[in-house]
C-alpha positions as CSV (number, residue, x, y, z in Angstrom):
1,X,-42.6,72.2,-17.6
2,X,-42.1,69.3,-19.8
3,X,-39.0,68.5,-21.6
4,X,-38.0,66.6,-24.4
5,X,-34.0,67.0,-23.6
6,X,-32.4,67.6,-20.5
7,X,-31.5,70.3,-18.5
8,X,-28.0,69.6,-17.1
9,X,-25.9,72.0,-14.7
10,X,-22.1,71.1,-15.4
11,X,-19.7,72.6,-13.1
12,X,-15.9,72.6,-13.0
13,X,-14.5,72.8,-10.1
14,X,-11.4,73.9,-11.0
15,X,-12.8,76.7,-13.0
16,X,-15.0,77.9,-10.5
17,X,-17.7,78.4,-13.2
18,X,-21.0,76.6,-14.4
19,X,-22.8,76.5,-17.4
20,X,-26.5,74.8,-18.4
21,X,-26.7,72.4,-21.7
22,X,-29.5,70.6,-23.0
23,X,-28.7,67.5,-23.7
24,X,-31.2,64.8,-26.2
25,X,-31.6,61.6,-25.2
26,X,-35.1,61.9,-23.3
27,X,-36.9,59.1,-25.4
28,X,-33.8,56.8,-24.8
29,X,-32.7,57.2,-21.6
30,X,-35.5,58.9,-19.7
31,X,-33.9,60.1,-17.1
32,X,-32.2,58.7,-13.4
33,X,-30.0,55.5,-14.2
34,X,-30.3,56.3,-18.1
35,X,-29.6,59.8,-17.9
36,X,-26.7,59.1,-15.5
37,X,-25.0,56.4,-18.1
38,X,-25.8,59.0,-21.1
39,X,-23.7,61.7,-18.6
40,X,-21.2,59.5,-17.8
41,X,-20.5,58.0,-21.8
42,X,-20.3,62.1,-22.5
43,X,-18.0,63.0,-19.8
44,X,-16.4,59.9,-17.9
45,X,-12.7,59.4,-18.6
46,X,-12.7,55.3,-19.3
47,X,-9.0,55.2,-19.6
48,X,-8.3,57.6,-16.3
49,X,-8.4,56.6,-12.3
50,X,-11.4,57.4,-10.4
51,X,-9.7,60.1,-8.5
52,X,-8.5,61.9,-12.1
53,X,-10.1,66.0,-11.6
54,X,-11.7,65.0,-14.9
55,X,-13.7,62.2,-13.6
56,X,-17.9,63.6,-13.3
57,X,-19.3,63.3,-10.2
58,X,-23.0,62.7,-11.9
59,X,-26.6,63.5,-9.8
60,X,-29.8,62.6,-12.3
61,X,-33.4,62.2,-11.4
62,X,-36.2,60.9,-13.4
63,X,-39.1,62.4,-15.8
64,X,-41.8,61.5,-12.6
65,X,-39.8,63.1,-10.2
66,X,-41.9,65.5,-7.6
67,X,-44.9,64.6,-10.0
68,X,-46.0,61.4,-8.1
69,X,-45.2,59.3,-4.9
70,X,-42.1,58.1,-4.1
71,X,-40.8,58.9,-6.7
72,X,-38.4,59.9,-4.2
73,X,-34.6,58.8,-5.3
74,X,-31.6,60.4,-6.9
75,X,-29.1,58.2,-8.9
76,X,-25.3,59.3,-8.5
77,X,-22.5,57.6,-10.7
78,X,-19.0,58.2,-10.7
79,X,-16.0,55.8,-11.5
80,X,-15.4,53.8,-8.0
81,X,-12.4,53.9,-5.8
82,X,-13.4,50.5,-4.9
83,X,-12.8,48.9,-8.2
84,X,-12.4,51.9,-10.7
85,X,-15.1,51.0,-12.9
86,X,-18.6,52.7,-13.8
87,X,-20.5,52.6,-10.5
88,X,-24.4,53.6,-9.2
89,X,-25.3,54.4,-6.1
90,X,-28.9,55.8,-4.9
91,X,-30.7,57.9,-2.3
92,X,-33.6,59.8,-1.3
93,X,-34.4,62.5,1.4
94,X,-35.0,65.7,0.0
95,X,-32.4,65.6,-2.7
96,X,-34.5,64.6,-5.3
97,X,-37.0,67.3,-4.8
98,X,-34.6,69.5,-4.5
99,X,-33.3,69.2,-8.1
100,X,-37.0,69.4,-9.8
101,X,-37.4,72.9,-7.8
102,X,-34.0,74.2,-8.9
103,X,-35.3,72.9,-12.5
104,X,-32.4,70.6,-12.8
105,X,-32.8,67.1,-14.4
106,X,-28.8,66.6,-13.7
107,X,-25.4,67.9,-12.1
108,X,-22.2,67.0,-13.4
109,X,-19.1,68.0,-11.4
110,X,-16.1,67.7,-12.8
111,X,-12.6,69.1,-11.7
112,X,-11.4,69.5,-8.6
113,X,-11.6,72.9,-5.9
114,X,-8.5,74.5,-5.0
115,X,-8.9,74.2,-1.1
116,X,-12.0,72.3,0.4
117,X,-15.5,73.9,-0.5
118,X,-18.9,73.5,-0.4
119,X,-20.3,74.0,-3.8
120,X,-24.5,75.4,-3.8
121,X,-27.0,75.4,-7.1
122,X,-30.3,76.4,-7.7
123,X,-31.8,77.7,-10.4
124,X,-30.5,81.3,-10.7
125,X,-27.2,80.6,-8.8
126,X,-24.4,78.8,-8.4
127,X,-21.9,79.3,-5.4
128,X,-18.5,77.7,-4.8
129,X,-17.4,78.9,-0.6
130,X,-13.7,77.7,0.7
131,X,-15.0,75.5,3.9
132,X,-11.5,74.8,5.1
133,X,-12.6,75.0,8.6
134,X,-15.0,71.9,8.1
135,X,-12.0,69.8,6.7
136,X,-11.5,66.7,9.6
137,X,-15.6,67.6,10.9
138,X,-17.5,64.6,11.4
139,X,-21.0,64.2,9.4
140,X,-23.2,65.9,12.0
141,X,-21.1,69.0,12.9
142,X,-20.4,69.5,8.6
143,X,-24.5,69.4,8.9
144,X,-24.9,72.0,11.4
145,X,-22.6,74.2,10.0
146,X,-23.9,74.0,6.6
147,X,-27.2,74.5,7.8
148,X,-26.4,77.9,9.0
149,X,-24.5,78.8,6.0
150,X,-27.2,78.0,3.8
151,X,-30.4,78.4,5.4
152,X,-33.7,77.5,3.4
153,X,-36.9,75.3,3.5
154,X,-37.8,72.4,3.1
155,X,-36.9,72.3,-0.7
156,X,-33.5,72.7,0.3
157,X,-30.8,69.0,0.3
158,X,-27.7,69.0,2.0
159,X,-24.8,66.6,1.3
160,X,-21.9,66.2,2.8
161,X,-18.4,63.9,4.0
162,X,-17.1,62.8,6.5
163,X,-13.3,62.4,7.3
164,X,-14.0,58.9,5.0
165,X,-14.3,60.8,2.1
166,X,-11.5,63.3,3.1
167,X,-8.9,60.4,3.4
168,X,-10.3,58.7,0.2
169,X,-11.7,55.5,1.7
170,X,-13.5,52.7,-1.1
171,X,-16.2,52.9,1.8
172,X,-16.8,56.5,2.2
173,X,-20.5,57.4,1.5
174,X,-22.3,60.7,0.5
175,X,-24.8,61.8,3.3
176,X,-28.1,63.4,2.7
177,X,-30.4,65.3,5.2
178,X,-28.9,63.1,7.9
179,X,-30.6,60.2,7.6
180,X,-30.4,58.6,3.8
181,X,-27.1,58.1,2.0
182,X,-25.4,57.3,-1.3
183,X,-23.6,54.4,0.6
184,X,-22.2,52.2,-1.5
185,X,-18.9,51.7,-4.1
186,X,-16.9,54.8,-2.3
187,X,-19.2,58.0,-3.9
188,X,-18.0,60.1,-0.7
189,X,-14.1,59.4,-1.5
190,X,-15.0,61.0,-5.0
191,X,-16.3,64.5,-3.5
192,X,-13.3,64.0,-1.1
193,X,-10.6,63.4,-3.9
194,X,-12.4,66.7,-5.6
195,X,-11.8,68.8,-2.7
196,X,-15.5,69.0,-2.2
197,X,-16.9,68.8,1.8
198,X,-20.7,69.5,0.6
199,X,-23.2,69.9,-2.0
200,X,-26.3,72.1,-1.2
201,X,-29.1,71.8,-3.8
202,X,-31.5,75.1,-3.3
203,X,-34.5,74.0,-4.7
204,X,-35.8,77.8,-5.6
205,X,-38.1,77.5,-8.2
206,X,-41.6,76.2,-8.5
207,X,-42.7,73.7,-11.3
208,X,-46.4,73.5,-13.0
209,X,-48.7,70.7,-12.3
210,X,-50.8,69.3,-15.1
211,X,-54.3,70.5,-15.4
212,X,-57.2,68.4,-15.9
213,X,-59.0,65.6,-14.1
214,X,-56.5,62.9,-15.3
215,X,-53.3,63.5,-13.8
216,X,-55.3,64.7,-10.5
217,X,-57.1,61.1,-10.5
218,X,-54.0,59.4,-11.1
219,X,-51.7,60.7,-8.2
220,X,-54.9,60.3,-5.5
221,X,-55.0,56.6,-7.0
222,X,-51.5,56.1,-6.2
223,X,-51.6,58.0,-3.0
224,X,-54.1,55.7,-1.8
225,X,-52.9,52.4,-2.6
226,X,-49.8,53.7,-0.8
227,X,-51.6,54.9,2.1
228,X,-55.2,53.3,2.3
229,X,-54.3,49.5,1.8
230,X,-51.7,47.1,3.6
231,X,-49.5,47.1,0.0
232,X,-46.6,49.8,2.1
233,X,-47.8,49.5,5.2
234,X,-44.8,47.0,6.5
235,X,-42.4,49.6,5.7
236,X,-44.0,52.3,8.2
237,X,-44.7,49.8,10.9
238,X,-41.4,48.0,11.8
239,X,-40.0,48.4,8.8
240,X,-37.5,46.6,7.3
241,X,-36.0,45.7,10.8
242,X,-38.9,43.1,11.0
243,X,-37.0,40.9,8.3
244,X,-34.2,40.3,11.5
245,X,-36.6,37.9,13.3
246,X,-37.9,35.9,10.2
247,X,-34.1,35.5,8.3
248,X,-32.8,34.0,11.5
249,X,-35.6,31.6,11.9
250,X,-34.7,31.0,8.0
251,X,-31.3,30.2,9.1
252,X,-30.4,32.8,6.9
253,X,-28.9,35.5,8.7
254,X,-25.3,36.5,8.8
255,X,-23.8,35.9,12.5
256,X,-20.2,37.0,13.6
257,X,-19.1,37.1,10.2
258,X,-21.6,34.5,8.6
259,X,-19.9,31.5,11.0
260,X,-23.4,30.7,11.4
261,X,-26.5,32.0,10.5
262,X,-29.1,31.6,13.9
263,X,-28.5,32.5,17.0
264,X,-31.1,32.7,19.9
265,X,-29.5,35.8,20.9
266,X,-32.0,37.2,18.1
267,X,-34.3,38.3,20.6
268,X,-32.2,41.3,21.9
269,X,-32.0,42.5,18.1
270,X,-35.0,42.0,16.4
271,X,-37.5,44.7,14.9
272,X,-40.0,45.2,17.9
273,X,-37.2,44.9,20.3
274,X,-35.8,48.1,18.0
275,X,-39.2,49.8,18.1
276,X,-40.6,48.5,21.8
277,X,-36.8,50.4,23.3
278,X,-35.4,52.4,21.2
279,X,-38.1,54.3,18.3
280,X,-38.8,57.9,18.5
281,X,-40.5,58.8,15.1
282,X,-40.9,58.1,11.3
283,X,-39.5,59.8,9.1
284,X,-40.3,60.4,5.1
285,X,-38.5,61.4,2.4
286,X,-39.8,64.1,0.4
287,X,-42.6,63.3,-1.8
288,X,-43.2,60.2,-0.3
289,X,-46.5,59.7,2.2
290,X,-45.0,56.4,3.8
291,X,-42.4,57.4,6.4
292,X,-40.6,54.3,6.2
293,X,-37.3,56.0,8.2
294,X,-37.2,54.4,11.4
295,X,-35.3,57.1,14.0
296,X,-34.3,55.3,17.2
297,X,-31.8,57.5,20.0
298,X,-28.4,56.5,21.7
299,X,-27.7,58.2,25.0
300,X,-24.6,59.3,26.9
301,X,-23.0,60.6,29.6
302,X,-22.2,64.5,28.7
303,X,-19.7,66.9,30.2
304,X,-20.9,66.3,34.2
305,X,-21.9,63.3,35.9
306,X,-25.8,63.3,35.6
307,X,-26.2,64.9,32.2
308,X,-26.8,63.5,29.1
309,X,-26.8,64.1,25.3
310,X,-29.4,62.1,23.5
311,X,-28.3,61.8,19.5
312,X,-31.0,60.5,17.4
313,X,-29.6,57.5,14.6
314,X,-32.1,56.3,11.6
315,X,-32.3,52.2,11.5
316,X,-33.5,49.8,9.3
317,X,-32.6,45.8,8.2
318,X,-29.2,46.4,7.0
319,X,-27.3,48.6,9.4
320,X,-28.8,46.1,12.5
321,X,-27.3,43.5,10.5
322,X,-24.1,45.0,9.6
323,X,-23.5,46.8,13.4
324,X,-25.7,44.0,15.2
325,X,-25.6,40.3,14.4
326,X,-22.7,40.5,11.9
327,X,-20.4,41.8,14.8
328,X,-22.2,39.4,17.4
329,X,-23.6,42.7,19.2
330,X,-26.9,41.6,20.5
331,X,-27.9,45.3,22.8
332,X,-30.1,47.3,20.7
333,X,-28.4,50.6,22.2
334,X,-25.2,49.0,21.2
335,X,-26.0,48.6,17.9
336,X,-27.4,52.1,17.3
337,X,-24.3,53.4,18.9
338,X,-21.9,52.0,16.4
339,X,-24.5,53.1,14.2
340,X,-23.9,56.8,15.4
341,X,-20.3,56.4,14.7
342,X,-20.4,55.1,11.4
343,X,-23.1,57.8,10.3
344,X,-20.3,60.5,12.2
345,X,-17.7,59.1,10.7
346,X,-19.6,58.8,6.8
347,X,-18.9,55.5,6.1
348,X,-21.2,53.0,4.5
349,X,-22.5,50.8,7.0
350,X,-22.7,47.5,5.5
351,X,-19.1,48.0,4.0
352,X,-17.7,48.8,7.7
353,X,-19.5,46.8,9.5
354,X,-18.5,43.5,7.3
355,X,-15.0,44.7,7.3
356,X,-14.6,44.8,11.2
357,X,-16.5,41.5,11.4
358,X,-13.6,40.3,9.2
359,X,-10.8,42.0,10.9
360,X,-12.6,40.0,14.5
361,X,-12.4,37.0,12.6
362,X,-8.5,36.9,11.5
363,X,-7.5,38.5,15.1
364,X,-9.1,35.1,16.3
365,X,-7.7,33.4,14.2
366,X,-3.9,34.9,14.3
367,X,-3.6,36.5,11.1
368,X,-3.8,40.0,12.9
369,X,-3.2,41.1,16.2
370,X,-3.9,44.4,18.1
371,X,-1.0,45.6,16.3
372,X,-3.1,46.1,13.0
373,X,-6.4,47.0,15.2
374,X,-5.2,48.9,17.5
375,X,-7.4,47.9,20.1
376,X,-8.9,44.3,21.1
377,X,-11.7,43.2,18.5
378,X,-14.1,40.6,20.0
379,X,-17.4,39.7,19.1
380,X,-19.8,41.4,21.2
381,X,-17.9,43.9,22.7
382,X,-19.8,46.8,21.1
383,X,-17.1,49.5,22.6
384,X,-14.3,48.6,21.0
385,X,-15.8,48.0,17.3
386,X,-17.0,51.9,18.4
387,X,-13.9,53.1,18.8
388,X,-12.5,50.9,15.5
389,X,-14.7,52.7,13.3
390,X,-13.2,55.7,13.7
391,X,-9.7,54.3,12.7
392,X,-11.1,52.8,9.7
393,X,-12.6,56.3,8.8
394,X,-9.4,58.1,9.0
395,X,-6.7,55.7,8.1
396,X,-5.0,55.1,11.6
397,X,-2.4,52.9,10.3
398,X,-1.3,50.8,7.2
399,X,-3.7,48.1,8.5
400,X,-7.0,50.2,8.6
401,X,-5.8,52.1,5.0
402,X,-5.7,49.3,3.2
403,X,-9.4,47.8,5.2
404,X,-10.9,50.9,3.6
405,X,-10.1,50.1,0.4
406,X,-12.0,46.8,0.7
407,X,-11.9,43.9,2.6
408,X,-10.5,41.6,0.1
409,X,-8.2,43.6,-0.4
410,X,-6.5,43.8,3.1
411,X,-7.2,39.9,2.8
412,X,-4.7,39.4,0.1
413,X,-1.9,40.9,2.2
414,X,-3.2,39.4,5.9
415,X,-4.7,35.9,4.5
416,X,-7.9,35.6,5.3
417,X,-9.5,35.6,2.1
418,X,-11.7,32.1,2.7
419,X,-13.6,33.6,5.1
420,X,-14.2,37.4,3.5
421,X,-17.8,38.3,3.3
422,X,-17.9,39.9,-0.3
423,X,-20.0,39.6,-3.0
424,X,-18.8,42.2,-5.2
425,X,-18.2,44.6,-2.3
426,X,-19.0,43.7,1.2
427,X,-22.2,41.3,1.5
428,X,-25.7,42.8,2.1
429,X,-27.2,41.0,4.9
430,X,-28.8,37.7,3.0
431,X,-27.5,34.6,3.6
432,X,-30.2,32.9,1.3
433,X,-28.8,31.0,-0.5
434,X,-26.9,30.3,-4.6
435,X,-29.2,32.7,-6.0
436,X,-28.4,35.8,-4.4
437,X,-24.6,34.7,-4.0
438,X,-24.5,35.1,-7.8
439,X,-26.8,38.2,-8.0
440,X,-25.3,40.4,-5.4
441,X,-21.6,39.2,-6.8
442,X,-22.3,39.9,-10.6
443,X,-24.8,42.6,-10.4
444,X,-24.4,46.1,-11.2
445,X,-24.5,47.9,-8.2
446,X,-23.5,44.2,-6.3
447,X,-26.8,45.1,-4.0
448,X,-29.1,43.3,-3.2
449,X,-32.0,45.5,-4.7
450,X,-30.5,45.2,-8.4
451,X,-32.8,42.0,-8.5
452,X,-35.0,40.1,-6.6
453,X,-32.6,36.8,-5.6
454,X,-33.1,37.0,-1.8
455,X,-36.6,35.8,-2.6
456,X,-36.4,33.8,-5.6
457,X,-33.9,31.5,-3.1
458,X,-37.3,31.5,-0.8
459,X,-39.4,30.2,-3.5
460,X,-38.0,28.0,-5.4
461,X,-36.3,24.6,-4.5
462,X,-35.6,23.7,-7.8
463,X,-32.1,23.9,-9.7
464,X,-33.1,25.4,-12.9
465,X,-30.1,27.7,-14.0
466,X,-31.5,28.8,-17.4
467,X,-34.8,30.0,-15.6
468,X,-32.3,31.8,-12.7
469,X,-30.9,33.3,-15.3
470,X,-33.8,34.4,-17.1
471,X,-35.6,35.7,-14.1
472,X,-32.3,37.8,-13.4
473,X,-32.0,39.1,-16.4
474,X,-35.5,40.4,-16.8
475,X,-36.0,41.1,-12.9
476,X,-33.1,44.1,-13.6
477,X,-34.8,45.1,-16.3
478,X,-37.7,45.7,-14.5
479,X,-35.8,47.9,-12.1
480,X,-34.0,49.8,-14.1
481,X,-36.9,51.0,-15.6
482,X,-37.8,52.2,-12.1
483,X,-34.4,54.0,-11.0
484,X,-35.0,56.0,-14.5
485,X,-38.0,57.2,-13.1
486,X,-36.5,57.6,-10.2
487,X,-38.5,55.1,-7.9
488,X,-38.1,54.2,-4.6
489,X,-37.9,49.9,-5.0
490,X,-40.4,49.7,-2.4
491,X,-42.9,51.0,-4.7
492,X,-42.4,48.5,-7.3
493,X,-45.5,46.5,-6.6
494,X,-47.3,50.0,-7.7
495,X,-46.0,51.4,-10.2
496,X,-46.1,48.1,-12.8
497,X,-45.7,48.8,-16.4
498,X,-49.5,49.7,-17.1
499,X,-49.0,52.1,-14.1
500,X,-45.9,53.9,-15.2
501,X,-47.5,54.5,-18.9
502,X,-50.2,56.2,-17.5
503,X,-48.3,58.3,-15.3
504,X,-45.5,59.3,-18.1
505,X,-48.8,59.8,-20.7
506,X,-50.8,62.0,-17.8
507,X,-47.1,64.3,-18.0
508,X,-47.6,64.6,-21.5
509,X,-44.3,61.7,-22.1
510,X,-46.2,59.9,-24.6
511,X,-43.2,58.5,-26.5
512,X,-41.6,57.2,-23.2
513,X,-45.1,55.6,-22.4
514,X,-45.2,53.4,-25.7
515,X,-41.4,52.5,-25.2
516,X,-40.8,51.7,-22.0
517,X,-39.8,48.0,-22.4
518,X,-37.8,49.1,-25.4
519,X,-36.0,51.8,-23.0
520,X,-35.6,49.2,-20.1
521,X,-33.0,47.4,-22.4
522,X,-31.2,50.2,-24.0
523,X,-30.7,51.3,-20.4
524,X,-29.6,48.0,-19.1
525,X,-27.3,47.5,-22.3
526,X,-25.7,51.1,-21.9
527,X,-24.8,50.3,-18.0
528,X,-23.2,46.9,-19.0
529,X,-21.7,48.5,-21.7
530,X,-20.2,51.1,-19.6
531,X,-19.1,48.8,-16.6
532,X,-17.2,46.4,-19.0
533,X,-15.2,49.3,-20.9
534,X,-14.0,50.4,-17.7
535,X,-12.7,47.1,-16.8
536,X,-15.6,44.7,-15.1
537,X,-14.9,41.1,-16.2
538,X,-17.9,38.9,-15.0
539,X,-15.7,35.5,-15.2
540,X,-12.9,36.6,-13.2
541,X,-15.5,36.6,-10.0
542,X,-14.6,34.4,-7.5
543,X,-17.0,33.7,-4.5
544,X,-15.3,33.2,-1.1
545,X,-15.5,30.2,0.2
546,X,-17.8,30.9,3.5
547,X,-20.5,31.3,1.4
548,X,-19.3,27.6,0.3
549,X,-19.4,26.8,4.2
550,X,-23.2,28.4,4.8
551,X,-26.6,26.2,6.3
552,X,-29.5,27.4,5.6
553,X,-33.0,25.8,5.8
554,X,-32.4,24.5,2.9
555,X,-29.2,22.6,3.8
556,X,-25.3,23.3,3.0
557,X,-24.4,25.6,-0.4
558,X,-24.1,23.7,-3.1
559,X,-20.9,24.7,-4.9
560,X,-21.5,23.0,-8.3
561,X,-25.0,24.8,-8.6
562,X,-23.4,28.4,-7.6
563,X,-20.0,27.6,-10.2
564,X,-22.9,26.9,-12.9
565,X,-25.5,30.0,-12.0
566,X,-21.9,32.6,-11.4
567,X,-20.7,31.4,-15.2
568,X,-24.5,31.5,-16.6
569,X,-24.8,34.8,-15.2
570,X,-21.6,36.3,-16.1
571,X,-22.2,35.1,-19.6
572,X,-25.7,36.4,-19.7
573,X,-24.3,39.9,-18.7
574,X,-21.4,40.2,-21.4
575,X,-24.7,39.1,-24.0
576,X,-26.5,42.0,-23.0
577,X,-23.6,44.4,-23.2
578,X,-22.9,43.4,-26.5
579,X,-23.9,45.8,-29.4
580,X,-26.2,43.6,-31.3
581,X,-28.1,42.6,-28.3
582,X,-32.1,42.7,-28.0
583,X,-32.4,43.6,-25.1
584,X,-36.2,44.3,-24.9
585,X,-38.2,43.2,-22.0
586,X,-41.7,42.0,-22.2
587,X,-44.4,44.2,-20.0
């Protein structure tokens, strides 16, 4: 049923009670990123710490969720333990469709459960259950137990944290249905602070599809674009792992804590190598016909000799960069083994890999020793990294507890700030140049998907600061509209403005369809206003020296150009957030 108001479940863990709220604002904020910002504005505590019980943990879907292909993401919003500012993280899996079948546009969780608990919600019920026996268990064991506790159909989604979240690591993610994650900026720590080990979304209702030929024809056309053309095939075949060889050839792939940007050893960890040696199957998020999730396997000796345990591990470009090239590990199974350890502990893979790469170089330079790392760290030594993941997640000593709050925080104490590969948070794996370094450092999510900056670096040689800033601002707005719908950003080539307008109109959202440009601007502005209100200062952001030492196919980083971009983009962000700012985007 199409509604003008948002249907929101607000759950107070301290009281053990929930209530349904009908919230106005659909025509201004659409859903997803916009709805999350609206909810944080209503329920967030700007002046209180990220772990204050009253701070909300928000999950939101969009108006097109469940109705069209690849409208398969959920937006998670919270005050981040990484920087104590408003933040977003996005994930797929079954979560979005489960919310739609539960007839919820959003879930807002406040308070703190009196003991470790799991929250289960559906269309007609709320269940808050004591699961103290799961505290300390890894993500895999927790998932198995929760699936038995809450048996259900494909409309059920299980979110859970591992030891990293329990220990309030700023690198803790939220695992979603085993292969997807709210990974960045510490959402898992927010769950841990609320004594929330798991969340189960039970899609136990139904929702009607529009009648008539318009909707059906539109759906079939979009489905055909995604399955019968080459537009999405790259994501299904090798997936984003194909980027490894291409970026290595461009001298833009981080190796050994970004001490190199290319290495002949790439042959051991290309997308083709992973597919040939490790690939078991492809999987997909609910509502997606593409199947971009590549699931490989690792094999370990189990119990007695000649008995083995096989585990399935999802991989793509970012995890391979973070646990492979960044650590100097070039064996596919060794890389998957480190990934598996990261998954079990409930850590964000990019943050963990980059942090351990910094620790390894800090060891080489004599800034830290085995006294801090508890075992010898050396590039290429996969068993040590696999063990170190557990130390990082559990905060085994003062060093790992500090490192788990962010690489720069550890570097402030031990030294090594110059070679900390941090762009707002631990970097994504694109050493493409000045535009990317600027965009990830200042981007709203500190994500390589905030904008197409990594692509811009590859397509433009001119150093026109104004042109770059215009691109970054406009590209972010276009993506914000998609994350309000909420679309997988892999589908951005399909869901252009005209096509989104058709989709919205076919569901009865005529006002949204007619005002997408204004809505995109409103959401972009609101998100930045909340980010700045919670402490973000663009003019205080600095990019570590390691990035100015990088040499790519273009040559060495231009430090003066980088400084100009950083200053100009920071000023543009401040301008967007001003109340008088005109932030419409042209279709």
